[in-house]
Structures are given as structure tokens and as C-alpha cells.
MIKOLTI-71364 format. One record per residue (C-alpha): residue number from 1; chain; x negated, y, z. Coordinates in steps of 0.5 Angstrom, whole numbers, plus 500, padded with zeros to 3 digits. Example, Ala and Ser with C-alpha at 12.3 -4.5 7.8 and 13.67 -1.06 7.14 Angstrom:
2
<r><num>1</num><cadena>A</cadena><X>475</X><Y>491</Y><Z>516</Z></r>
<r><num>2</num><cadena>A</cadena><X>473</X><Y>498</Y><Z>514</Z></r>
//
This chain:
239
<r><num>1</num><cadena>A</cadena><X>725</X><Y>152</Y><Z>092</Z></r>
<r><num>2</num><cadena>A</cadena><X>718</X><Y>149</Y><Z>094</Z></r>
<r><num>3</num><cadena>A</cadena><X>714</X><Y>143</Y><Z>092</Z></r>
<r><num>4</num><cadena>A</cadena><X>707</X><Y>141</Y><Z>093</Z></r>
<r><num>5</num><cadena>A</cadena><X>704</X><Y>137</Y><Z>088</Z></r>
<r><num>6</num><cadena>A</cadena><X>697</X><Y>134</Y><Z>087</Z></r>
<r><num>7</num><cadena>A</cadena><X>694</X><Y>132</Y><Z>081</Z></r>
<r><num>8</num><cadena>A</cadena><X>699</X><Y>130</Y><Z>076</Z></r>
<r><num>9</num><cadena>A</cadena><X>699</X><Y>135</Y><Z>070</Z></r>
<r><num>10</num><cadena>A</cadena><X>706</X><Y>135</Y><Z>069</Z></r>
<r><num>11</num><cadena>A</cadena><X>707</X><Y>138</Y><Z>076</Z></r>
<r><num>12</num><cadena>A</cadena><X>701</X><Y>143</Y><Z>075</Z></r>
<r><num>13</num><cadena>A</cadena><X>704</X><Y>146</Y><Z>069</Z></r>
<r><num>14</num><cadena>A</cadena><X>711</X><Y>145</Y><Z>069</Z></r>
<r><num>15</num><cadena>A</cadena><X>717</X><Y>140</Y><Z>066</Z></r>
<r><num>16</num><cadena>A</cadena><X>715</X><Y>142</Y><Z>059</Z></r>
<r><num>17</num><cadena>A</cadena><X>708</X><Y>138</Y><Z>060</Z></r>
<r><num>18</num><cadena>A</cadena><X>711</X><Y>132</Y><Z>062</Z></r>
<r><num>19</num><cadena>A</cadena><X>712</X><Y>126</Y><Z>057</Z></r>
<r><num>20</num><cadena>A</cadena><X>718</X><Y>125</Y><Z>053</Z></r>
<r><num>21</num><cadena>A</cadena><X>720</X><Y>119</Y><Z>056</Z></r>
<r><num>22</num><cadena>A</cadena><X>719</X><Y>121</Y><Z>063</Z></r>
<r><num>23</num><cadena>A</cadena><X>724</X><Y>127</Y><Z>062</Z></r>
<r><num>24</num><cadena>A</cadena><X>729</X><Y>122</Y><Z>059</Z></r>
<r><num>25</num><cadena>A</cadena><X>728</X><Y>118</Y><Z>065</Z></r>
<r><num>26</num><cadena>A</cadena><X>729</X><Y>124</Y><Z>069</Z></r>
<r><num>27</num><cadena>A</cadena><X>735</X><Y>126</Y><Z>065</Z></r>
<r><num>28</num><cadena>A</cadena><X>738</X><Y>119</Y><Z>066</Z></r>
<r><num>29</num><cadena>A</cadena><X>737</X><Y>119</Y><Z>073</Z></r>
<r><num>30</num><cadena>A</cadena><X>740</X><Y>126</Y><Z>074</Z></r>
<r><num>31</num><cadena>A</cadena><X>747</X><Y>125</Y><Z>071</Z></r>
<r><num>32</num><cadena>A</cadena><X>747</X><Y>118</Y><Z>074</Z></r>
<r><num>33</num><cadena>A</cadena><X>747</X><Y>121</Y><Z>081</Z></r>
<r><num>34</num><cadena>A</cadena><X>752</X><Y>126</Y><Z>079</Z></r>
<r><num>35</num><cadena>A</cadena><X>757</X><Y>121</Y><Z>077</Z></r>
<r><num>36</num><cadena>A</cadena><X>756</X><Y>117</Y><Z>083</Z></r>
<r><num>37</num><cadena>A</cadena><X>757</X><Y>124</Y><Z>087</Z></r>
<r><num>38</num><cadena>A</cadena><X>763</X><Y>125</Y><Z>083</Z></r>
<r><num>39</num><cadena>A</cadena><X>766</X><Y>118</Y><Z>085</Z></r>
<r><num>40</num><cadena>A</cadena><X>764</X><Y>119</Y><Z>092</Z></r>
<r><num>41</num><cadena>A</cadena><X>768</X><Y>126</Y><Z>092</Z></r>
<r><num>42</num><cadena>A</cadena><X>774</X><Y>122</Y><Z>089</Z></r>
<r><num>43</num><cadena>A</cadena><X>774</X><Y>117</Y><Z>094</Z></r>
<r><num>44</num><cadena>A</cadena><X>773</X><Y>121</Y><Z>100</Z></r>
<r><num>45</num><cadena>A</cadena><X>779</X><Y>125</Y><Z>097</Z></r>
<r><num>46</num><cadena>A</cadena><X>783</X><Y>119</Y><Z>096</Z></r>
<r><num>47</num><cadena>A</cadena><X>782</X><Y>117</Y><Z>103</Z></r>
<r><num>48</num><cadena>A</cadena><X>783</X><Y>124</Y><Z>106</Z></r>
<r><num>49</num><cadena>A</cadena><X>790</X><Y>125</Y><Z>103</Z></r>
<r><num>50</num><cadena>A</cadena><X>792</X><Y>119</Y><Z>106</Z></r>
<r><num>51</num><cadena>A</cadena><X>790</X><Y>120</Y><Z>113</Z></r>
<r><num>52</num><cadena>A</cadena><X>796</X><Y>122</Y><Z>118</Z></r>
<r><num>53</num><cadena>A</cadena><X>792</X><Y>127</Y><Z>121</Z></r>
<r><num>54</num><cadena>A</cadena><X>791</X><Y>131</Y><Z>114</Z></r>
<r><num>55</num><cadena>A</cadena><X>797</X><Y>135</Y><Z>115</Z></r>
<r><num>56</num><cadena>A</cadena><X>795</X><Y>138</Y><Z>122</Z></r>
<r><num>57</num><cadena>A</cadena><X>788</X><Y>139</Y><Z>119</Z></r>
<r><num>58</num><cadena>A</cadena><X>790</X><Y>143</Y><Z>113</Z></r>
<r><num>59</num><cadena>A</cadena><X>794</X><Y>147</Y><Z>118</Z></r>
<r><num>60</num><cadena>A</cadena><X>789</X><Y>148</Y><Z>122</Z></r>
<r><num>61</num><cadena>A</cadena><X>784</X><Y>150</Y><Z>117</Z></r>
<r><num>62</num><cadena>A</cadena><X>789</X><Y>155</Y><Z>114</Z></r>
<r><num>63</num><cadena>A</cadena><X>792</X><Y>158</Y><Z>119</Z></r>
<r><num>64</num><cadena>A</cadena><X>788</X><Y>157</Y><Z>126</Z></r>
<r><num>65</num><cadena>A</cadena><X>784</X><Y>162</Y><Z>129</Z></r>
<r><num>66</num><cadena>A</cadena><X>789</X><Y>168</Y><Z>128</Z></r>
<r><num>67</num><cadena>A</cadena><X>789</X><Y>167</Y><Z>121</Z></r>
<r><num>68</num><cadena>A</cadena><X>782</X><Y>167</Y><Z>120</Z></r>
<r><num>69</num><cadena>A</cadena><X>780</X><Y>160</Y><Z>120</Z></r>
<r><num>70</num><cadena>A</cadena><X>779</X><Y>160</Y><Z>112</Z></r>
<r><num>71</num><cadena>A</cadena><X>774</X><Y>165</Y><Z>113</Z></r>
<r><num>72</num><cadena>A</cadena><X>771</X><Y>161</Y><Z>118</Z></r>
<r><num>73</num><cadena>A</cadena><X>771</X><Y>154</Y><Z>114</Z></r>
<r><num>74</num><cadena>A</cadena><X>768</X><Y>158</Y><Z>108</Z></r>
<r><num>75</num><cadena>A</cadena><X>762</X><Y>161</Y><Z>113</Z></r>
<r><num>76</num><cadena>A</cadena><X>761</X><Y>153</Y><Z>115</Z></r>
<r><num>77</num><cadena>A</cadena><X>761</X><Y>151</Y><Z>108</Z></r>
<r><num>78</num><cadena>A</cadena><X>756</X><Y>156</Y><Z>106</Z></r>
<r><num>79</num><cadena>A</cadena><X>751</X><Y>154</Y><Z>112</Z></r>
<r><num>80</num><cadena>A</cadena><X>752</X><Y>147</Y><Z>111</Z></r>
<r><num>81</num><cadena>A</cadena><X>751</X><Y>148</Y><Z>103</Z></r>
<r><num>82</num><cadena>A</cadena><X>744</X><Y>151</Y><Z>105</Z></r>
<r><num>83</num><cadena>A</cadena><X>742</X><Y>146</Y><Z>109</Z></r>
<r><num>84</num><cadena>A</cadena><X>744</X><Y>140</Y><Z>104</Z></r>
<r><num>85</num><cadena>A</cadena><X>740</X><Y>144</Y><Z>098</Z></r>
<r><num>86</num><cadena>A</cadena><X>734</X><Y>145</Y><Z>103</Z></r>
<r><num>87</num><cadena>A</cadena><X>734</X><Y>137</Y><Z>104</Z></r>
<r><num>88</num><cadena>A</cadena><X>736</X><Y>135</Y><Z>097</Z></r>
<r><num>89</num><cadena>A</cadena><X>730</X><Y>140</Y><Z>095</Z></r>
<r><num>90</num><cadena>A</cadena><X>725</X><Y>136</Y><Z>100</Z></r>
<r><num>91</num><cadena>A</cadena><X>718</X><Y>134</Y><Z>097</Z></r>
<r><num>92</num><cadena>A</cadena><X>716</X><Y>129</Y><Z>102</Z></r>
<r><num>93</num><cadena>A</cadena><X>722</X><Y>124</Y><Z>103</Z></r>
<r><num>94</num><cadena>A</cadena><X>727</X><Y>121</Y><Z>098</Z></r>
<r><num>95</num><cadena>A</cadena><X>732</X><Y>119</Y><Z>104</Z></r>
<r><num>96</num><cadena>A</cadena><X>732</X><Y>127</Y><Z>106</Z></r>
<r><num>97</num><cadena>A</cadena><X>734</X><Y>128</Y><Z>099</Z></r>
<r><num>98</num><cadena>A</cadena><X>740</X><Y>123</Y><Z>099</Z></r>
<r><num>99</num><cadena>A</cadena><X>742</X><Y>126</Y><Z>105</Z></r>
<r><num>100</num><cadena>A</cadena><X>742</X><Y>133</Y><Z>103</Z></r>
<r><num>101</num><cadena>A</cadena><X>747</X><Y>130</Y><Z>097</Z></r>
<r><num>102</num><cadena>A</cadena><X>751</X><Y>126</Y><Z>101</Z></r>
<r><num>103</num><cadena>A</cadena><X>752</X><Y>132</Y><Z>106</Z></r>
<r><num>104</num><cadena>A</cadena><X>754</X><Y>137</Y><Z>100</Z></r>
<r><num>105</num><cadena>A</cadena><X>759</X><Y>132</Y><Z>097</Z></r>
<r><num>106</num><cadena>A</cadena><X>762</X><Y>131</Y><Z>104</Z></r>
<r><num>107</num><cadena>A</cadena><X>763</X><Y>138</Y><Z>105</Z></r>
<r><num>108</num><cadena>A</cadena><X>766</X><Y>139</Y><Z>098</Z></r>
<r><num>109</num><cadena>A</cadena><X>771</X><Y>134</Y><Z>100</Z></r>
<r><num>110</num><cadena>A</cadena><X>773</X><Y>137</Y><Z>106</Z></r>
<r><num>111</num><cadena>A</cadena><X>773</X><Y>144</Y><Z>103</Z></r>
<r><num>112</num><cadena>A</cadena><X>778</X><Y>142</Y><Z>097</Z></r>
<r><num>113</num><cadena>A</cadena><X>782</X><Y>138</Y><Z>102</Z></r>
<r><num>114</num><cadena>A</cadena><X>788</X><Y>144</Y><Z>103</Z></r>
<r><num>115</num><cadena>A</cadena><X>788</X><Y>145</Y><Z>095</Z></r>
<r><num>116</num><cadena>A</cadena><X>789</X><Y>138</Y><Z>093</Z></r>
<r><num>117</num><cadena>A</cadena><X>794</X><Y>137</Y><Z>098</Z></r>
<r><num>118</num><cadena>A</cadena><X>798</X><Y>143</Y><Z>096</Z></r>
<r><num>119</num><cadena>A</cadena><X>797</X><Y>141</Y><Z>089</Z></r>
<r><num>120</num><cadena>A</cadena><X>799</X><Y>134</Y><Z>090</Z></r>
<r><num>121</num><cadena>A</cadena><X>805</X><Y>136</Y><Z>094</Z></r>
<r><num>122</num><cadena>A</cadena><X>808</X><Y>142</Y><Z>090</Z></r>
<r><num>123</num><cadena>A</cadena><X>804</X><Y>142</Y><Z>084</Z></r>
<r><num>124</num><cadena>A</cadena><X>807</X><Y>136</Y><Z>081</Z></r>
<r><num>125</num><cadena>A</cadena><X>804</X><Y>129</Y><Z>079</Z></r>
<r><num>126</num><cadena>A</cadena><X>800</X><Y>132</Y><Z>073</Z></r>
<r><num>127</num><cadena>A</cadena><X>797</X><Y>138</Y><Z>076</Z></r>
<r><num>128</num><cadena>A</cadena><X>791</X><Y>135</Y><Z>079</Z></r>
<r><num>129</num><cadena>A</cadena><X>789</X><Y>130</Y><Z>073</Z></r>
<r><num>130</num><cadena>A</cadena><X>790</X><Y>135</Y><Z>068</Z></r>
<r><num>131</num><cadena>A</cadena><X>785</X><Y>140</Y><Z>072</Z></r>
<r><num>132</num><cadena>A</cadena><X>780</X><Y>134</Y><Z>072</Z></r>
<r><num>133</num><cadena>A</cadena><X>780</X><Y>132</Y><Z>065</Z></r>
<r><num>134</num><cadena>A</cadena><X>780</X><Y>140</Y><Z>063</Z></r>
<r><num>135</num><cadena>A</cadena><X>774</X><Y>141</Y><Z>068</Z></r>
<r><num>136</num><cadena>A</cadena><X>771</X><Y>134</Y><Z>065</Z></r>
<r><num>137</num><cadena>A</cadena><X>772</X><Y>137</Y><Z>058</Z></r>
<r><num>138</num><cadena>A</cadena><X>769</X><Y>144</Y><Z>059</Z></r>
<r><num>139</num><cadena>A</cadena><X>763</X><Y>140</Y><Z>062</Z></r>
<r><num>140</num><cadena>A</cadena><X>762</X><Y>136</Y><Z>056</Z></r>
<r><num>141</num><cadena>A</cadena><X>762</X><Y>142</Y><Z>052</Z></r>
<r><num>142</num><cadena>A</cadena><X>758</X><Y>146</Y><Z>055</Z></r>
<r><num>143</num><cadena>A</cadena><X>753</X><Y>140</Y><Z>056</Z></r>
<r><num>144</num><cadena>A</cadena><X>753</X><Y>139</Y><Z>049</Z></r>
<r><num>145</num><cadena>A</cadena><X>751</X><Y>146</Y><Z>047</Z></r>
<r><num>146</num><cadena>A</cadena><X>745</X><Y>146</Y><Z>052</Z></r>
<r><num>147</num><cadena>A</cadena><X>742</X><Y>140</Y><Z>049</Z></r>
<r><num>148</num><cadena>A</cadena><X>744</X><Y>141</Y><Z>042</Z></r>
<r><num>149</num><cadena>A</cadena><X>741</X><Y>148</Y><Z>042</Z></r>
<r><num>150</num><cadena>A</cadena><X>736</X><Y>147</Y><Z>047</Z></r>
<r><num>151</num><cadena>A</cadena><X>737</X><Y>154</Y><Z>049</Z></r>
<r><num>152</num><cadena>A</cadena><X>734</X><Y>156</Y><Z>056</Z></r>
<r><num>153</num><cadena>A</cadena><X>739</X><Y>160</Y><Z>060</Z></r>
<r><num>154</num><cadena>A</cadena><X>735</X><Y>161</Y><Z>066</Z></r>
<r><num>155</num><cadena>A</cadena><X>735</X><Y>169</Y><Z>064</Z></r>
<r><num>156</num><cadena>A</cadena><X>743</X><Y>169</Y><Z>066</Z></r>
<r><num>157</num><cadena>A</cadena><X>741</X><Y>167</Y><Z>073</Z></r>
<r><num>158</num><cadena>A</cadena><X>740</X><Y>174</Y><Z>076</Z></r>
<r><num>159</num><cadena>A</cadena><X>747</X><Y>176</Y><Z>073</Z></r>
<r><num>160</num><cadena>A</cadena><X>750</X><Y>170</Y><Z>076</Z></r>
<r><num>161</num><cadena>A</cadena><X>747</X><Y>171</Y><Z>083</Z></r>
<r><num>162</num><cadena>A</cadena><X>750</X><Y>178</Y><Z>083</Z></r>
<r><num>163</num><cadena>A</cadena><X>756</X><Y>176</Y><Z>081</Z></r>
<r><num>164</num><cadena>A</cadena><X>757</X><Y>171</Y><Z>086</Z></r>
<r><num>165</num><cadena>A</cadena><X>755</X><Y>176</Y><Z>091</Z></r>
<r><num>166</num><cadena>A</cadena><X>761</X><Y>180</Y><Z>088</Z></r>
<r><num>167</num><cadena>A</cadena><X>766</X><Y>174</Y><Z>088</Z></r>
<r><num>168</num><cadena>A</cadena><X>764</X><Y>172</Y><Z>095</Z></r>
<r><num>169</num><cadena>A</cadena><X>766</X><Y>180</Y><Z>097</Z></r>
<r><num>170</num><cadena>A</cadena><X>772</X><Y>180</Y><Z>094</Z></r>
<r><num>171</num><cadena>A</cadena><X>774</X><Y>173</Y><Z>097</Z></r>
<r><num>172</num><cadena>A</cadena><X>772</X><Y>175</Y><Z>104</Z></r>
<r><num>173</num><cadena>A</cadena><X>776</X><Y>182</Y><Z>103</Z></r>
<r><num>174</num><cadena>A</cadena><X>782</X><Y>178</Y><Z>101</Z></r>
<r><num>175</num><cadena>A</cadena><X>782</X><Y>174</Y><Z>107</Z></r>
<r><num>176</num><cadena>A</cadena><X>781</X><Y>180</Y><Z>112</Z></r>
<r><num>177</num><cadena>A</cadena><X>786</X><Y>184</Y><Z>108</Z></r>
<r><num>178</num><cadena>A</cadena><X>791</X><Y>179</Y><Z>106</Z></r>
<r><num>179</num><cadena>A</cadena><X>792</X><Y>181</Y><Z>098</Z></r>
<r><num>180</num><cadena>A</cadena><X>792</X><Y>176</Y><Z>093</Z></r>
<r><num>181</num><cadena>A</cadena><X>786</X><Y>175</Y><Z>088</Z></r>
<r><num>182</num><cadena>A</cadena><X>791</X><Y>174</Y><Z>082</Z></r>
<r><num>183</num><cadena>A</cadena><X>790</X><Y>170</Y><Z>076</Z></r>
<r><num>184</num><cadena>A</cadena><X>785</X><Y>175</Y><Z>073</Z></r>
<r><num>185</num><cadena>A</cadena><X>780</X><Y>173</Y><Z>078</Z></r>
<r><num>186</num><cadena>A</cadena><X>781</X><Y>166</Y><Z>077</Z></r>
<r><num>187</num><cadena>A</cadena><X>780</X><Y>167</Y><Z>070</Z></r>
<r><num>188</num><cadena>A</cadena><X>773</X><Y>171</Y><Z>071</Z></r>
<r><num>189</num><cadena>A</cadena><X>771</X><Y>165</Y><Z>076</Z></r>
<r><num>190</num><cadena>A</cadena><X>772</X><Y>160</Y><Z>071</Z></r>
<r><num>191</num><cadena>A</cadena><X>768</X><Y>164</Y><Z>066</Z></r>
<r><num>192</num><cadena>A</cadena><X>763</X><Y>164</Y><Z>072</Z></r>
<r><num>193</num><cadena>A</cadena><X>763</X><Y>157</Y><Z>073</Z></r>
<r><num>194</num><cadena>A</cadena><X>762</X><Y>156</Y><Z>066</Z></r>
<r><num>195</num><cadena>A</cadena><X>756</X><Y>160</Y><Z>066</Z></r>
<r><num>196</num><cadena>A</cadena><X>753</X><Y>156</Y><Z>072</Z></r>
<r><num>197</num><cadena>A</cadena><X>754</X><Y>150</Y><Z>068</Z></r>
<r><num>198</num><cadena>A</cadena><X>750</X><Y>153</Y><Z>063</Z></r>
<r><num>199</num><cadena>A</cadena><X>744</X><Y>155</Y><Z>067</Z></r>
<r><num>200</num><cadena>A</cadena><X>744</X><Y>149</Y><Z>071</Z></r>
<r><num>201</num><cadena>A</cadena><X>744</X><Y>144</Y><Z>065</Z></r>
<r><num>202</num><cadena>A</cadena><X>738</X><Y>148</Y><Z>062</Z></r>
<r><num>203</num><cadena>A</cadena><X>734</X><Y>148</Y><Z>068</Z></r>
<r><num>204</num><cadena>A</cadena><X>735</X><Y>140</Y><Z>068</Z></r>
<r><num>205</num><cadena>A</cadena><X>733</X><Y>140</Y><Z>061</Z></r>
<r><num>206</num><cadena>A</cadena><X>727</X><Y>145</Y><Z>062</Z></r>
<r><num>207</num><cadena>A</cadena><X>725</X><Y>147</Y><Z>069</Z></r>
<r><num>208</num><cadena>A</cadena><X>726</X><Y>141</Y><Z>074</Z></r>
<r><num>209</num><cadena>A</cadena><X>720</X><Y>136</Y><Z>075</Z></r>
<r><num>210</num><cadena>A</cadena><X>722</X><Y>129</Y><Z>074</Z></r>
<r><num>211</num><cadena>A</cadena><X>722</X><Y>128</Y><Z>082</Z></r>
<r><num>212</num><cadena>A</cadena><X>727</X><Y>133</Y><Z>083</Z></r>
<r><num>213</num><cadena>A</cadena><X>733</X><Y>129</Y><Z>080</Z></r>
<r><num>214</num><cadena>A</cadena><X>737</X><Y>129</Y><Z>087</Z></r>
<r><num>215</num><cadena>A</cadena><X>737</X><Y>136</Y><Z>087</Z></r>
<r><num>216</num><cadena>A</cadena><X>738</X><Y>137</Y><Z>080</Z></r>
<r><num>217</num><cadena>A</cadena><X>745</X><Y>133</Y><Z>081</Z></r>
<r><num>218</num><cadena>A</cadena><X>747</X><Y>137</Y><Z>087</Z></r>
<r><num>219</num><cadena>A</cadena><X>746</X><Y>143</Y><Z>083</Z></r>
<r><num>220</num><cadena>A</cadena><X>750</X><Y>140</Y><Z>077</Z></r>
<r><num>221</num><cadena>A</cadena><X>756</X><Y>138</Y><Z>082</Z></r>
<r><num>222</num><cadena>A</cadena><X>756</X><Y>144</Y><Z>085</Z></r>
<r><num>223</num><cadena>A</cadena><X>758</X><Y>148</Y><Z>079</Z></r>
<r><num>224</num><cadena>A</cadena><X>763</X><Y>142</Y><Z>077</Z></r>
<r><num>225</num><cadena>A</cadena><X>767</X><Y>143</Y><Z>083</Z></r>
<r><num>226</num><cadena>A</cadena><X>767</X><Y>150</Y><Z>083</Z></r>
<r><num>227</num><cadena>A</cadena><X>770</X><Y>150</Y><Z>076</Z></r>
<r><num>228</num><cadena>A</cadena><X>775</X><Y>145</Y><Z>078</Z></r>
<r><num>229</num><cadena>A</cadena><X>777</X><Y>149</Y><Z>084</Z></r>
<r><num>230</num><cadena>A</cadena><X>779</X><Y>155</Y><Z>079</Z></r>
<r><num>231</num><cadena>A</cadena><X>782</X><Y>151</Y><Z>074</Z></r>
<r><num>232</num><cadena>A</cadena><X>786</X><Y>147</Y><Z>079</Z></r>
<r><num>233</num><cadena>A</cadena><X>788</X><Y>154</Y><Z>082</Z></r>
<r><num>234</num><cadena>A</cadena><X>790</X><Y>157</Y><Z>075</Z></r>
<r><num>235</num><cadena>A</cadena><X>794</X><Y>151</Y><Z>073</Z></r>
<r><num>236</num><cadena>A</cadena><X>798</X><Y>151</Y><Z>080</Z></r>
<r><num>237</num><cadena>A</cadena><X>799</X><Y>158</Y><Z>079</Z></r>
<r><num>238</num><cadena>A</cadena><X>804</X><Y>157</Y><Z>073</Z></r>
<r><num>239</num><cadena>A</cadena><X>809</X><Y>153</Y><Z>078</Z></r>
//
């Protein structure tokens, strides 16, 4: 993440040098943008799930390309995510930052579409709301831990990075060799997502500069949707 700063002391010496009212405004903007991203995500999913082309699109995403289409979908999502993050971290254009956040929300909406469709059709009427409220409750609890303790969890970043590479390797192998990752992997990934929420929230509190609220909201949104994905998978596995 590269930024070019001028003569602002807060930019020269980091987030800790910023005035309390500046940090408070930044935190407020970050969570308002996170809320807007979540609402946009829910709105896009609601529309997509009602479209007549959705079943065919989901079939193509899951079974096309000789059974490896989901691997291609994940690869495309990772590429789009990289671009979206780069745009959201832009130091020169607020429009580019918003474009990055919007691109990421749309990409997550399409990635979630098969899982939500299956949950809606086969999981019963309560699976999606229950998973959503559970994710929201966990996010609030983890956020409270960071803001109450003021702990900086940046030290877990390298561990999360290594764990993420390992998790992706398991996911790719499961697609290539056709084995089920099982509930144990799902539970581990829930813990992993909770770790990222702690990490990203502490960065909001301690590391992001006051001009980086779009990038901060994207990071939090990514962590929340990761947690939602595996909480939903866990609840669906019971049926």
C-alpha cells in the first residue's frame, strides 16, 4: 500500500499523530461506507436471485469447463479483488477509490450467488437470516474487543497470510481432486475470518490514515463476507 504524503504531520508520522477528532471522523466514515457496501451487496443479491437467468448462470459457474469452472471463477475473483484493492488504495483519486469498493462489492455478489441460491432453495427459510445475524453478532463482538482493549492485532497479519495461502491450496485441491473439505475446514475458516476481522479492525483503529476510509471499509467488508460464507456453509451442512 503506497501513499505519497505532503506536509501533514499525521501523514508523516502515522495514524497515531492525528488528532482525536480526525480519527473519530475517519472511523465514522469507515463504518458508514462498510454499511453502504453491505446494503449494496444485499440489494444486488436480492435482484440476482430473482432473475430468470440465475439458475443457468449458476450451473455454468459450478459445472462448466469440464467441471473446473468454479476454479476459474475463484481465479477471476482473485484477479478482480486485486484490482479493486489497488483502486481503493489510490492516493490520487477518490473516484478511483469508490470504483474499487464498488467493483469488489459486485464481484462478491456474483461469487456468493451459487451459495445463496442453494441455501435459498434447499436450506429452508431460516438458514440465510440465521447465518446473517450470527455473522453480524460475531462482527460486533470482535469489533468491541478491539475498541475496548485498544489492542493492536497487526502482529497476526503474517500468520493470517500464511494460513490464507494454505487454505487456498486446500480449496484448489478439493476442486481438482473432488474431495469434500468437511465441517472441520469450515470451522477453521470461521476462526480464520474472525482473525481477519480483529486484524482489520485494529488497523482501522491504529494504522489507517484519515484519508483511507474507503480502503479500510473494503478490508472490513472482505473479512465480514468471508465470515458469512463459512457460517452459511456450516449452517447448511446441518441439513
